[in-house]
C-alpha positions as CSV (number, residue, x, y, z in Angstrom):
1,R,228.2,269.2,184.5
2,R,227.7,269.4,180.8
3,A,230.7,271.8,180.5
4,L,233.1,269.3,182.1
5,L,231.6,266.5,180.0
6,A,231.8,268.5,176.8
7,R,235.5,269.2,177.4
8,L,236.2,265.6,178.1
9,I,234.3,264.4,175.1
10,A,236.0,267.0,172.9
11,H,239.4,265.6,174.0
12,E,238.3,262.1,173.1
13,T,236.7,262.9,169.7
14,E,239.2,265.5,168.4
15,H,236.3,267.0,166.4
16,A,235.9,270.1,168.6
17,D,238.2,272.3,170.6
18,P,238.1,271.3,174.3
19,T,238.2,274.9,175.6
20,R,235.5,276.0,173.2
21,A,233.4,272.9,174.0
22,F,233.8,273.8,177.8
23,V,232.5,277.3,177.2
24,A,229.6,276.0,175.1
25,G,228.8,273.5,177.9
26,L,228.8,276.3,180.5
27,L,226.3,278.3,178.3
28,G,224.3,275.3,177.1
29,D,221.7,275.6,179.8
30,V,221.7,279.3,180.2
31,G,218.4,279.5,178.3
32,H,216.6,277.7,181.2
33,L,218.0,280.4,183.6
34,V,216.5,283.0,181.3
35,L,213.1,281.2,181.2
36,H,213.0,280.7,185.0
37,L,213.9,284.4,185.6
38,G,211.4,285.7,183.1
39,I,208.5,283.3,183.0
40,A,209.0,280.9,185.9
41,V,205.5,279.4,186.0
42,P,205.4,278.3,182.3
43,A,209.0,277.2,182.5
44,L,208.3,275.0,185.5
45,D,205.2,273.7,183.9
46,A,207.2,272.6,180.9
47,Q,209.7,270.8,183.1
48,N,207.0,269.0,185.0
49,R,205.2,267.9,181.9
50,A,208.4,266.6,180.4
51,K,209.1,264.5,183.5
52,Q,205.6,263.1,183.6
53,S,205.4,262.4,179.9
54,G,209.0,261.3,179.4
55,L,209.4,263.7,176.5
56,P,212.5,265.8,176.1
57,V,212.0,269.2,177.8
58,H,212.8,271.2,174.6
59,E,210.0,269.4,172.8
60,V,207.5,270.3,175.6
61,E,208.8,273.9,175.6
62,Q,208.3,274.1,171.8
63,A,204.7,272.9,172.2
64,L,203.8,275.2,175.1
65,L,205.9,278.3,174.3
66,G,206.7,278.1,170.6
67,F,210.5,278.1,171.3
68,D,212.9,276.2,173.6
69,Y,215.7,276.9,176.0
70,A,218.4,276.2,173.4
71,Q,217.0,279.0,171.2
72,V,216.8,281.4,174.1
73,G,220.4,280.6,175.1
74,A,221.6,281.2,171.6
75,V,220.0,284.6,171.7
76,L,221.9,285.5,174.9
77,V,225.2,284.1,173.5
78,R,224.7,286.3,170.4
79,R,224.1,289.3,172.6
80,W,227.2,288.6,174.6
81,R,229.1,288.5,171.3
82,H,230.6,285.1,171.8
83,C,232.0,283.4,168.7
84,S,229.5,282.1,166.2
85,V,230.7,278.5,166.7
86,I,229.5,278.6,170.4
87,E,226.3,280.2,169.5
88,N,225.7,277.6,166.8
89,A,226.4,274.8,169.2
90,V,224.1,276.1,171.9
91,E,221.2,276.7,169.5
92,H,221.5,273.3,167.9
93,Q,222.5,271.2,170.9
94,M,219.3,269.2,170.8
95,R,219.3,268.9,167.0
96,P,223.0,269.0,166.1
97,L,222.5,267.5,162.6
98,N,220.5,270.6,161.7
99,A,223.4,273.0,162.5
100,P,224.4,274.9,159.4
101,E,228.1,274.7,160.2
102,N,230.5,273.3,162.8
103,R,228.3,270.3,163.5
104,G,231.0,268.6,165.4
105,D,230.8,271.2,168.2
106,A,227.0,270.8,168.3
107,C,227.3,267.0,168.4
108,V,229.8,267.1,171.3
109,L,227.5,269.4,173.3
110,H,224.5,267.2,172.4
111,I,226.3,264.0,173.8
112,A,227.4,265.9,176.9
113,T,223.9,267.2,177.5
114,R,222.4,263.7,177.1
115,L,224.9,262.3,179.5
116,A,224.4,265.1,182.1
117,E,220.6,264.6,181.9
118,A,221.0,260.8,182.5
119,V,223.0,261.5,185.6
120,E,220.6,264.2,186.9
121,N,217.6,262.0,186.3
122,G,219.2,258.9,187.9
123,N,219.0,256.9,184.7
124,A,221.2,253.9,184.2
125,L,224.5,255.0,182.7
126,Q,224.7,251.9,180.6
127,N,221.7,253.2,178.6
128,W,222.4,256.9,178.5
129,D,223.1,256.9,174.8
130,G,219.7,255.5,173.8
131,S,218.4,258.8,172.4
132,I,221.5,259.7,170.5
133,R,221.2,259.0,166.7
134,A,223.8,257.0,164.9
135,Q,224.6,259.9,162.6
136,I,225.6,262.0,165.6
137,W,228.1,259.3,166.8
138,A,229.4,259.1,163.2
139,M,230.0,262.9,163.2
140,T,232.2,262.6,166.3
141,G,234.0,259.5,165.1
142,R,233.4,257.7,168.4
143,T,230.9,255.3,169.9
144,H,229.1,254.9,173.2
145,A,231.5,252.2,174.2
146,M,234.5,254.4,173.6
147,L,233.1,257.1,175.9
148,Q,231.6,254.9,178.6
149,H,234.6,255.5,180.9
150,I,233.8,259.2,180.8
151,A,230.2,258.5,182.0
152,F,231.3,256.5,185.0
153,S,234.3,258.6,186.1
154,A,232.4,261.8,185.8
155,A,229.3,260.5,187.6
156,Q,231.4,259.8,190.7
157,D,232.2,263.5,191.2
158,F,228.9,265.0,190.2
159,D,227.1,265.1,193.5
160,E,230.0,266.8,195.4
161,L,230.6,269.2,192.5
162,A,226.9,270.1,192.4
163,L,226.8,270.9,196.1
164,A,229.9,273.0,195.9
165,L,229.0,275.0,192.8
166,A,225.2,275.1,192.7
167,P,223.6,275.6,196.1
168,E,219.8,275.4,196.0
169,V,218.2,278.8,195.1
170,K,214.5,279.4,195.3
171,L,213.3,282.1,192.9
172,P,210.1,284.0,193.6
173,E,207.2,283.3,191.1
174,T,206.4,285.9,188.5
175,D,203.3,286.6,186.6
176,A,205.1,288.0,183.6
177,P,203.4,287.4,180.2
178,V,204.8,284.5,178.1
179,P,207.0,286.0,175.4
180,R,206.2,285.2,171.8
181,S,209.7,284.4,170.7
182,A,213.1,283.4,172.1
183,D,214.4,287.0,171.4
184,A,211.6,288.4,173.5
185,A,212.3,286.2,176.4
186,V,215.8,287.7,177.1
187,P,214.7,291.3,177.9
188,I,211.9,290.0,180.2
189,A,214.5,287.9,182.1
190,H,216.9,290.9,182.2
191,A,214.2,293.1,183.8
192,R,213.4,290.3,186.3
193,A,217.0,289.9,187.2
194,K,217.4,293.6,188.0
195,K,214.5,293.3,190.4
196,L,216.0,290.2,192.0
197,L,219.4,292.0,192.6
198,H,217.6,294.5,194.8
199,M,215.8,291.9,196.9
200,P,217.3,291.0,200.3
201,P,218.6,287.4,200.7
202,A,216.1,285.0,202.2
203,N,216.3,284.6,206.0
204,A,218.8,287.4,206.1
205,P,219.0,288.8,209.7
206,Q,217.6,292.3,210.1
207,M,220.1,294.6,211.7
208,D,219.5,298.0,213.1
209,R,222.3,300.4,212.2
210,K,222.9,303.1,214.8
211,V,225.3,305.9,214.6
212,S,227.1,306.4,217.9
């Protein structure tokens, strides 16, 4: 969702390359995948607490873990050797004004993330920009009103797109220790992923193979 939105917003703002914004959007939430692969229980606890308290999930993750999904995602992007602009946007997507460079890319991803979260949480699209600071809008040269049509047009296709591209997957719980930093979270998730790759699919039929 945020990848499509980031590309659309980049087209509108002209402050970020649309293709680069799309890639940043694809990788923007990869940190959550790493957390759920490596430390599923604390990651789910952070999400549940965020929903109950109304606080942004990255703030709850910082309080519980000492780091957040954006920082973890940036570590992975760096290891994959993507361009530094994408890494910078992913790491600072929740605090784009703190980005040391290319703040326009980080601001575009921030707006796309906020809009995607509003759609996912069922919030009124008329108010989806409530948590976006005025300085961020100024950085993109656009306003909420100028991008409102993106919110409504994109929302119409989200449910169908989500069903097509993201079928529900249930990951087994893990008792892995909570890492002390974003850098440490990546190898834990990598080891967990290797184990998952050798697990048979859920409800897969058992077939006896006989050689005739």
